[in-house]
N, C-alpha and C positions, 0 to 999 in steps of 0.2 A: 503840198508834197505830191510829187507826181512820180510814177513807178512805171517801168517797161515789165510786162509779164510774159513769161515765156513757159512752155510745159511741154511735158512727154505726150499729152493728150488734151483736148479741149476739156473732156470730161474731168481730168485731175485738176485742171487750172480754174474750173468754174467756181468751186466752192471758195478758193482763196480770193478770187476776184470780187464775189459778193460781200466778203469780210473786208477787204480793202475800201470797197464802196462805202461801207458803213463807217469805216475809220476816215472817210473823207479824203481819201487819197485817189487823185486823179490818175487812172490806169490806162496805159496804151498797151493793147497787145502787140507783140513783136512781129507777127506775122501781118498786122494790119496798119502799122505804124504809118502816118501820114509824113512822108519823108524817107530819106535812105538811111536807115539806122545802122546798116552795116557799112557802108563805105562813105557816105556824105555828111553833110552839116546836120546837126540835130535840130528839128523845127521846135522844139520845146525843151527846155532845161529839164533834166531827168535826175532825181534824188537817189533812185536806187533801181536795181534789176531783181525781180524775183522770179527764180526758176523752179518750177514744180515738178519734181520728179515722181513717177509712180512706182509700182512694185519693181524689184530687181529683175524679175523675169521679162519685163517689157523692154529693159535696156535704155540706155540713154540716146536718143536721136542725135546724129551729128549737128543738127541745127541749134540744138541747146548748147553743146560746147561753143559754137560759133558766136552765139548770141553772148554767151558768158566772157569769151575772149575779148569780144568787141567792147564789153563794158569794162572789164578790167583795163583795156588799152586806152579807154576814154577816162580811167579813173573814177567810175562811177562805181558804188558799193553794190556787192551782190549778196543775195540772201538765197540759200537753198531751203526749200520745204520738202521733206520727205516723210513717208509713213515710219512709225517706231520701229527700231530694229534694223531698217534698212542698211546696207553697207554704202558709203559714199565711194562714188568712183575715185580711184587713186588721183587722176589728174586734177581734181577739183576738191581734194580731201581738206585743203586748208582753209576754205571758206566758211563764213558763218552759217548756221544752219538750224532750222526748226524741226522738232520731232514731233508731229502730230498726225493724227488720223485726218485725211483729205476730207471726210465727212463731218469732222468734229469741229464745227464752227466756233464753239466757245475756246476750246484751246487754241485753235488757230489765231482767233482774236486776242487772245492773252499774250500769245509769243509775238506776233506781230505789233501789238501795241508798244512792247519792250523794245522791240528792234527800232521801230520808228522814233521812240522817245530818244534812243541812243544817237539817232542821227542829228537829232534837234540840240543834243548836247554837246556843246564845243570840246574837243580834247585839248589838253595843256601840252603844248609843245611835243607833240607826238614825235615828230621827226628828229628830236634830239637824241632819242634812244634807239633809233632804228639801225639796225646792222653794225653794231659797234664791234670794234677789233678786240684784240687782246692787249691788255696792259702789260707793262713791264714784268710785273710781279706774276701775273697769269702766264705770261710766255715762258719765263723761267721754270715756274712750277711744272707747267705741262710738259716742257722739254725734258725735266728731269724724269718725269714718269714714263714718256717716250723712250728715252735711253734703257731704262729698265726692262721695258717691253721687249726692245729689240734685243737685248741681251738675253732674254729668256727664250727666244726662239732657236738659239744655239743648242738648247737642251731638246735634242729630238725625241726625248720621251714624252714630253707633253704638248705636241703640236696643236691638237685640238683645243687645249685649255689656253693656250697662249693666243690663239686665233679669237676665241671670245673676248678675251682681255683687250686685244687690239681694237675689236669692233666697239666695245664699250667705251674705250678711249676715244676712238674717232668721234663718235656721238657726243661724249663729254666736251669735246672741244667745240663742235657746233653749237651745243646748248651754251657753253660758256660765252662764245662769241654773239650770242643773242637769238639763235634760231629756236624755233619750235620744232621739236623732233617727235616722230611717232615712236610707238613702242617697238623695241627691236624684234624681228621675227625668231620664233623659236626653231623653225625649220627653214630649208631652202626653198624660197618662193621666188628667186631670181634677183632679189634685192635684201639689204638688211635693214633699211629704215628709210623714211622720207622726211625733209626739213622743209619748213615754211619760213621764209627770210622776208621780214618787211622791208619794203624798198626794192626787192628784187623778184620774189614769187609772183606779185601781182603784175609785173612787167613781162615776164616771161610766159605767164599764164598758167602757172600751177607750181606745185612744189617740186623741189629737186630730189630726185631718187639716188640713194645712196647705196652703194655695193663696196663692202670692205674684202680685200682679197690678201693672202699670204702668197706673195711672188716666190720667195725663196730663190735658190741659186739659178732655178730655170726659167725666172720670171721674164727675163727679157726676150726669151724665145717664146713664150705664152702669151706676152701682152697683147698681141694682135688678137688671139682667140679669145681672151678674157673680154676684150672690148666689143669684139663681134657678137658673142653670145649676149652680153649685156644688152647691146643695142638691139638684138633680135627681141629681148623681153620688152623693151620700152616700145617696141614697134606694135605688139599685140596687146600691150597694156598702157595706152596713150599717156604719155607724159612728155612735157617739153624738153626735159633735159636730165642726163645721168651723170653721176660723178663716182668714178672708181678710185678708191683710195687704197694704198698699199704701204706696206712696210718698207724701209730702206735701210740696209746695212751701212754702218758708218764708213764713209770714204767711197761708197759706190755711186756712180751717176743716175741722174734721173731716168726712168724708162720714158720710151716714146713708141708710138704706134703709126702705121701708115695706112691708115683707113679715114681719109678726110671725107667729110659729108656725114658720118655717122653722130648722133646726138650725145656723144660719151666725151667727158673729160677725164684725164688720167693724171693723177699727182700723187706723191708720196705723202705720208701723214708728217714727215717733216718739212716739206714744201709748204704743205697746209698751214703749219704754225708759223711758219716764216712769213707767208703771205698774209696771214690775219694779225701779225705784230705790225705789218706796214700799212694794212688797208682794212676798210669794214670787211664784213662778211657780205653785205648787199653789193658792194663794189667787185669783190671777188668772184661772185657768182654771175654778176653782168658781164664782167670781163671775160670768163671762161666761156660763158654762152656765145658772146658776140664773136670771139675768136673762133669758135666752132662755126658759126654761121658763115664766117668769111673764109672758111677753109682751113683754119688752124687745126692742128692734130693734138697738141698737148700744151701744158701750161707754159713750158719754155719754148715751145715750136721746134723741138728736137725732130 
């Protein structure tokens, strides 16, 4: 078993290094690796990357994000080791994690043994369930729910309540299609929830951040502003990709925006359903991300 070890400091990684050595794992430090770990051919086969993150006030050095991104791109499993209670940075929140004091070698060994054993245990046809789309029955059922939600927006007396219903509905769609979704935010933190999609998130380098908006009659005029504000949030809270989902009145056209190069895709809840009825969630996420990378501005390129 071989491991690339990276850490926010040499001191943080030292205890993990000792435990891995006791477990007979051959460890290569990312900053001392013999060969070009970042851009070239790997000299040794690597079974996983272990990223040791210290306290929150230290922050995460950019080099660790780079090491994690390279590992995910090479399809090398990544394990985070963090102090108990520390918050995982949003951009890597979907990755496996060990909660243990970095000086508690007994706890570290227990968790590392479990993780290493999971790598040695073959999974059963894992890719068969990755990023499944919506069945006909799910599509019809969710479509009926969406129609009721949209009709509820016509009652201007309860706009806030209907917005919360829409947010829960969009999250439900993603979970039904196979995503792992974070708990919805109770206050406005710049986004509503994040999703991890097997087959896509490891490719783009992190979870997709979702923001649900009630556009209303002024939505077309404000679409640019919504996308620009969301993009600004993603800029200061590193994440590879954001998805802005909005309600769409029956018979209205899909909205579009004219800010190419921003890491946000815009699509309606109705288009989200239609897309997931035709393709897997992983395929949808990768398609949207690739479209943005090549200058696309919306799902339909309007």
